[in-house]
Backbone as CSV, one residue per row, in Angstrom:
resi,resn,N_x,N_y,N_z,CA_x,CA_y,CA_z,C_x,C_y,C_z
1,UNK,0.845,-1.176,0.000,0.000,0.000,0.000,0.893,1.244,0.000
2,UNK,0.576,2.195,-0.856,1.376,3.405,-1.007,1.162,4.366,0.152
3,UNK,2.231,5.037,0.553,2.115,6.050,1.596,2.142,7.450,0.994
4,UNK,2.007,7.535,-0.326,1.980,8.830,-0.998,0.564,9.387,-0.907
5,UNK,0.484,10.634,-0.498,-0.803,11.280,-0.290,-0.804,12.621,-0.993
6,UNK,-1.998,13.115,-1.364,-2.097,14.391,-2.061,-2.454,15.520,-1.097
7,UNK,-1.769,16.653,-1.298,-1.983,17.839,-0.470,-2.126,19.058,-1.367
8,UNK,-3.025,19.939,-0.977,-3.109,21.243,-1.614,-2.038,22.100,-0.960
9,UNK,-1.126,22.657,-1.766,-0.081,23.505,-1.199,-0.473,24.969,-1.378
10,UNK,-0.199,25.731,-0.326,-0.558,27.145,-0.323,0.561,27.942,0.307
11,UNK,0.586,29.222,0.004,1.621,30.083,0.540,1.053,31.111,1.491
12,UNK,1.764,31.297,2.593,1.497,32.354,3.561,2.840,32.964,3.897
13,UNK,2.957,34.274,3.691,4.216,34.951,3.908,5.241,34.244,3.022
14,UNK,6.345,33.757,3.580,7.360,33.058,2.782,7.342,31.561,3.044
15,UNK,6.290,31.063,3.649,6.193,29.657,4.024,5.254,28.917,3.068
16,UNK,5.472,27.606,2.935,4.589,26.747,2.144,3.927,25.762,3.089
17,UNK,2.605,25.674,2.976,1.821,24.796,3.834,1.058,23.801,2.979
18,UNK,0.640,22.699,3.602,-0.139,21.687,2.909,-1.396,21.345,3.684
19,UNK,-2.455,21.101,2.929,-3.729,20.664,3.491,-4.125,19.385,2.769
20,UNK,-4.450,18.349,3.538,-4.897,17.080,2.955,-6.024,17.360,1.970
21,UNK,-5.852,16.908,0.742,-6.811,17.201,-0.332,-8.200,16.655,-0.015
22,UNK,-8.274,15.623,0.833,-9.577,15.069,1.200,-10.456,16.084,1.931
23,UNK,-9.835,17.090,2.558,-10.577,18.098,3.301,-10.978,19.299,2.448
24,UNK,-10.406,19.418,1.241,-10.656,20.581,0.396,-11.935,20.382,-0.403
25,UNK,-12.821,21.368,-0.283,-14.084,21.322,-1.011,-14.012,22.166,-2.284
26,UNK,-13.438,23.363,-2.165,-13.422,24.283,-3.300,-12.431,25.405,-3.015
27,UNK,-11.922,26.037,-4.092,-11.040,27.190,-3.969,-11.708,28.358,-4.680
28,UNK,-11.831,29.481,-3.965,-12.514,30.660,-4.494,-11.557,31.838,-4.602
29,UNK,-11.836,32.730,-5.558,-11.159,34.015,-5.551,-11.551,34.729,-4.265
30,UNK,-10.670,35.580,-3.770,-10.938,36.279,-2.512,-12.118,37.235,-2.674
31,UNK,-12.944,37.259,-1.659,-13.985,38.268,-1.513,-14.050,38.637,-0.047
32,UNK,-14.360,39.872,0.228,-14.358,40.348,1.611,-15.504,39.693,2.379
33,UNK,-15.183,39.000,3.478,-16.231,38.382,4.294,-17.029,39.443,5.066
34,UNK,-18.271,39.123,5.372,-19.099,39.976,6.219,-18.613,39.816,7.655
35,UNK,-18.348,40.947,8.312,-17.803,40.917,9.676,-18.810,40.345,10.659
36,UNK,-18.291,39.690,11.695,-19.107,39.158,12.780,-18.719,39.872,14.069
37,UNK,-19.694,40.470,14.774,-19.346,41.166,16.012,-18.820,40.206,17.073
38,UNK,-17.817,40.654,17.799,-17.213,39.938,18.916,-16.651,38.560,18.546
39,UNK,-16.270,38.412,17.289,-15.644,37.159,16.838,-14.175,37.175,17.239
40,UNK,-13.550,36.000,17.373,-12.099,35.973,17.635,-11.364,36.726,16.526
41,UNK,-10.195,37.265,16.830,-9.493,38.101,15.847,-9.111,37.348,14.577
42,UNK,-8.957,36.027,14.631,-8.602,35.264,13.429,-9.799,34.973,12.531
43,UNK,-11.032,35.239,13.018,-12.226,34.987,12.217,-12.549,36.244,11.418
44,UNK,-12.265,36.192,10.117,-12.433,37.353,9.247,-13.908,37.694,9.029
45,UNK,-14.792,36.720,9.142,-16.215,36.944,8.927,-16.863,35.731,8.282
46,UNK,-17.947,35.985,7.561,-18.711,34.915,6.910,-18.869,35.236,5.427
47,UNK,-18.947,34.181,4.620,-19.304,34.337,3.207,-20.423,33.356,2.894
48,UNK,-21.152,33.648,1.846,-22.214,32.774,1.360,-21.743,32.170,0.041
49,UNK,-21.825,30.859,-0.059,-21.457,30.159,-1.287,-22.629,29.281,-1.672
50,UNK,-23.365,29.722,-2.692,-24.530,28.992,-3.196,-25.484,28.585,-2.068
51,UNK,-25.789,29.541,-1.177,-26.754,29.298,-0.113,-26.187,28.663,1.138
52,UNK,-24.889,28.351,1.154,-24.225,27.778,2.327,-23.358,28.852,2.978
53,UNK,-23.461,28.980,4.292,-22.640,29.941,5.028,-21.332,29.294,5.456
54,UNK,-20.239,30.028,5.290,-18.917,29.565,5.696,-18.247,30.625,6.560
55,UNK,-17.844,30.275,7.787,-16.980,31.186,8.526,-15.616,31.188,7.827
56,UNK,-14.974,32.347,7.794,-13.699,32.485,7.095,-12.601,32.829,8.094
57,UNK,-11.578,31.989,8.138,-10.447,32.160,9.041,-9.303,32.819,8.277
58,UNK,-8.768,33.905,8.836,-7.576,34.528,8.281,-6.382,33.731,8.805
59,UNK,-5.803,32.908,7.944,-4.697,32.037,8.373,-3.491,32.824,8.865
60,UNK,-3.255,34.000,8.294,-2.131,34.817,8.759,-2.315,35.152,10.241
61,UNK,-3.501,35.603,10.604,-3.774,35.951,12.000,-3.735,34.699,12.866
62,UNK,-4.331,33.625,12.398,-4.370,32.369,13.163,-2.961,31.854,13.448
63,UNK,-2.051,32.074,12.506,-0.689,31.581,12.667,0.243,32.600,13.321
64,UNK,-0.269,33.787,13.610,0.561,34.795,14.259,1.472,35.548,13.307
65,UNK,1.160,35.505,12.013,1.941,36.241,11.016,1.420,37.668,10.901
66,UNK,2.242,38.596,10.403,1.769,39.970,10.251,0.662,40.051,9.195
67,UNK,-0.290,40.975,9.365,-1.368,41.101,8.387,-0.842,41.554,7.024
68,UNK,-1.580,41.218,5.992,-1.250,41.648,4.629,-2.545,41.901,3.883
69,UNK,-2.555,42.926,3.065,-3.738,43.236,2.263,-3.927,42.151,1.196
70,UNK,-5.181,41.815,0.889,-5.424,40.836,-0.175,-4.862,41.324,-1.510
71,UNK,-4.413,40.375,-2.326,-3.911,40.671,-3.668,-4.739,39.873,-4.674
72,UNK,-4.376,39.982,-5.934,-5.085,39.201,-6.963,-4.828,37.705,-6.802
73,UNK,-3.781,37.316,-6.062,-3.471,35.899,-5.843,-4.144,35.334,-4.596
74,UNK,-4.728,36.189,-3.743,-5.349,35.734,-2.501,-6.552,34.856,-2.811
75,UNK,-6.664,33.759,-2.081,-7.762,32.809,-2.293,-8.419,32.457,-0.972
76,UNK,-9.666,31.972,-1.062,-10.362,31.378,0.078,-10.528,29.897,-0.240
77,UNK,-9.978,29.058,0.633,-10.054,27.611,0.449,-11.180,27.102,1.344
78,UNK,-12.207,26.526,0.737,-13.326,25.970,1.500,-12.986,24.542,1.902
79,UNK,-13.147,24.271,3.197,-12.748,22.977,3.751,-13.885,22.332,4.518
80,UNK,-13.837,21.027,4.587,-14.675,20.235,5.487,-13.703,19.534,6.437
81,UNK,-13.766,19.921,7.721,-12.829,19.391,8.710,-13.587,18.454,9.643
82,UNK,-13.128,17.206,9.784,-13.826,16.234,10.635,-13.507,16.458,12.120
83,UNK,-14.172,17.433,12.732,-13.970,17.717,14.155,-14.579,16.576,14.980
84,UNK,-14.140,16.401,16.229,-14.631,15.287,17.047,-16.157,15.266,17.233
85,UNK,-16.786,16.411,17.436,-18.236,16.450,17.694,-19.063,16.443,16.416
86,UNK,-18.555,17.130,15.393,-19.309,17.307,14.155,-18.367,17.804,13.062
87,UNK,-18.721,17.593,11.813,-17.892,18.154,10.742,-17.980,19.684,10.771
88,UNK,-16.887,20.341,10.469,-16.847,21.800,10.434,-16.623,22.249,8.996
89,UNK,-17.459,23.144,8.551,-17.313,23.757,7.234,-16.693,25.129,7.470
90,UNK,-15.541,25.401,6.832,-14.820,26.644,7.094,-14.038,27.056,5.848
91,UNK,-13.784,28.348,5.728,-12.928,28.868,4.673,-11.632,29.378,5.269
92,UNK,-10.512,29.134,4.605,-9.205,29.645,5.021,-8.745,30.657,3.981
93,UNK,-8.315,31.834,4.431,-7.725,32.813,3.517,-6.238,32.505,3.402
94,UNK,-5.771,32.321,2.161,-4.360,32.059,1.886,-3.831,33.128,0.946
95,UNK,-2.569,33.511,1.117,-1.959,34.507,0.237,-1.974,34.036,-1.212
96,UNK,-1.760,32.746,-1.390,-1.763,32.165,-2.739,-1.915,30.648,-2.623
97,UNK,-2.420,30.038,-3.669,-2.536,28.580,-3.755,-1.613,28.138,-4.874
98,UNK,-0.794,27.118,-4.591,0.163,26.649,-5.590,-0.398,25.531,-6.452
99,UNK,-0.571,24.341,-5.852,-0.967,23.166,-6.627,-1.349,22.033,-5.683
100,UNK,-1.883,20.984,-6.282,-2.038,19.730,-5.549,-0.752,18.961,-5.807
101,UNK,-0.116,18.535,-4.732,1.156,17.841,-4.859,1.131,16.567,-4.030
102,UNK,1.981,15.627,-4.397,2.078,14.374,-3.657,3.261,14.434,-2.707
103,UNK,3.022,14.007,-1.476,4.079,13.883,-0.476,4.024,12.471,0.077
104,UNK,5.182,11.899,0.287,5.264,10.554,0.839,5.183,10.652,2.361
105,UNK,4.100,10.128,2.934,3.920,10.204,4.380,5.009,9.458,5.133
106,UNK,5.566,8.434,4.526,6.637,7.669,5.177,7.896,8.510,5.323
107,UNK,8.064,9.518,4.471,9.249,10.374,4.527,8.990,11.681,5.276
108,UNK,7.770,11.889,5.739,7.460,13.116,6.467,8.130,13.110,7.824
109,UNK,8.607,14.272,8.217,9.239,14.431,9.516,8.234,14.988,10.502
110,UNK,8.449,14.670,11.766,7.630,15.276,12.812,8.051,16.730,12.957
111,UNK,7.114,17.545,13.442,7.454,18.938,13.710,8.462,18.989,14.852
112,UNK,9.454,19.849,14.734,10.430,19.936,15.823,9.786,20.478,17.095
113,UNK,10.110,19.868,18.223,9.565,20.313,19.507,10.363,21.461,20.103
114,UNK,11.615,21.583,19.708,12.481,22.605,20.294,13.088,23.438,19.168
115,UNK,13.047,24.745,19.341,13.715,25.635,18.403,12.925,25.935,17.144
116,UNK,11.759,25.355,16.970,10.961,25.647,15.791,10.138,26.907,15.980
117,UNK,9.729,27.516,14.875,8.913,28.721,14.935,7.454,28.401,15.227
118,UNK,7.025,27.203,14.895,5.600,26.883,14.966,5.289,26.007,16.165
119,UNK,4.113,26.195,16.718,3.636,25.305,17.770,3.436,23.934,17.122
120,UNK,4.130,22.945,17.602,4.158,21.657,16.921,2.816,20.939,16.926
121,UNK,1.920,21.247,17.861,0.656,20.513,17.887,-0.283,20.938,16.754
122,UNK,0.027,21.985,16.011,-0.766,22.382,14.843,-0.255,21.719,13.561
123,UNK,0.834,20.963,13.671,1.497,20.421,12.492,1.395,18.899,12.471
124,UNK,0.873,18.352,11.374,0.791,16.900,11.215,2.130,16.327,10.785
125,UNK,2.918,17.123,10.074,4.226,16.672,9.624,4.839,17.695,8.692
126,UNK,6.098,17.469,8.348,6.807,18.351,7.422,7.343,17.489,6.294
127,UNK,6.889,17.804,5.094,7.326,17.074,3.911,8.234,17.933,3.049
128,UNK,8.726,17.347,1.989,9.587,18.077,1.061,9.044,17.940,-0.353
129,UNK,9.059,19.072,-1.032,8.733,19.118,-2.459,9.940,19.765,-3.110
130,UNK,10.839,18.950,-3.654,12.106,19.471,-4.163,12.912,20.029,-3.008
131,UNK,13.290,21.296,-3.091,14.057,21.964,-2.044,13.165,22.682,-1.036
132,UNK,11.851,22.637,-1.227,10.911,23.372,-0.381,10.338,22.472,0.704
133,UNK,10.321,22.988,1.929,9.641,22.298,3.015,8.161,22.637,2.941
134,UNK,7.313,21.630,3.137,5.866,21.822,3.164,5.388,21.452,4.561
135,UNK,4.877,22.453,5.276,4.363,22.250,6.630,2.904,21.823,6.493
136,UNK,2.609,20.580,6.856,1.259,20.035,6.706,0.487,20.285,7.999
137,UNK,-0.654,20.974,7.838,-1.491,21.293,8.989,-2.195,20.065,9.558
138,UNK,-2.315,20.013,10.876,-3.264,19.137,11.554,-4.500,20.017,11.722
139,UNK,-5.449,19.889,10.811,-6.596,20.806,10.767,-7.449,20.767,12.025
140,UNK,-7.630,19.589,12.602,-8.437,19.481,13.820,-7.770,20.255,14.956
141,UNK,-6.470,20.073,15.131,-5.748,20.799,16.184,-5.743,22.296,15.906
142,UNK,-5.547,22.677,14.651,-5.513,24.089,14.283,-6.830,24.776,14.611
143,UNK,-7.939,24.087,14.359,-9.252,24.696,14.576,-9.771,24.482,15.995
144,UNK,-9.072,23.704,16.801,-9.518,23.450,18.174,-9.029,24.495,19.174
145,UNK,-7.981,25.214,18.820,-7.405,26.171,19.761,-7.530,27.599,19.290
146,UNK,-7.457,28.544,20.233,-7.496,29.960,19.910,-6.120,30.606,19.945
147,UNK,-5.087,29.857,20.375,-3.739,30.422,20.437,-3.171,30.535,19.038
148,UNK,-2.357,31.577,18.782,-1.700,31.631,17.477,-0.707,30.486,17.357
149,UNK,-0.535,30.000,16.134,0.363,28.865,15.910,1.824,29.302,15.899
150,UNK,2.091,30.580,15.616,3.452,31.065,15.627,3.816,31.476,17.031
151,UNK,4.907,30.940,17.535,5.343,31.307,18.883,5.781,32.764,18.895
152,UNK,5.398,33.484,19.923,5.756,34.889,20.041,7.266,35.022,20.175
153,UNK,7.792,36.098,19.603,9.226,36.355,19.703,9.579,36.689,21.149
154,UNK,10.738,36.260,21.587,11.161,36.508,22.961,11.488,37.988,23.147
């Protein structure tokens, strides 16, 4: 049985991230979400897609990266995340979407526990695509916590 799996790769700041393709429902051009009062700072708002409401998460804010204005490359990735209680339908704002790529799960490394920039419990693994590291999200862990995934600078 093959351990090669497909991931949607996306860019945030200068980093490349991966999302298991099984969780991806659709990729949309960016549109400004409707704001929600008293929402967590990483929740950009809501959008309507063919009669379905999707909360939209600003991944930059969720990961503790500096804000950036949307560009023509900015996308909203619609996901179905299998949360423990119920499936979660959510949109992620990404600076850009690259491609669907294959990563060998057998060759994936665990997130470093010491000295890494990212909170390791948000990371399912780190793969390689050529010379580029692809940080694969653990979507359930990412959506279960309110802490930013990027560790604050000392």
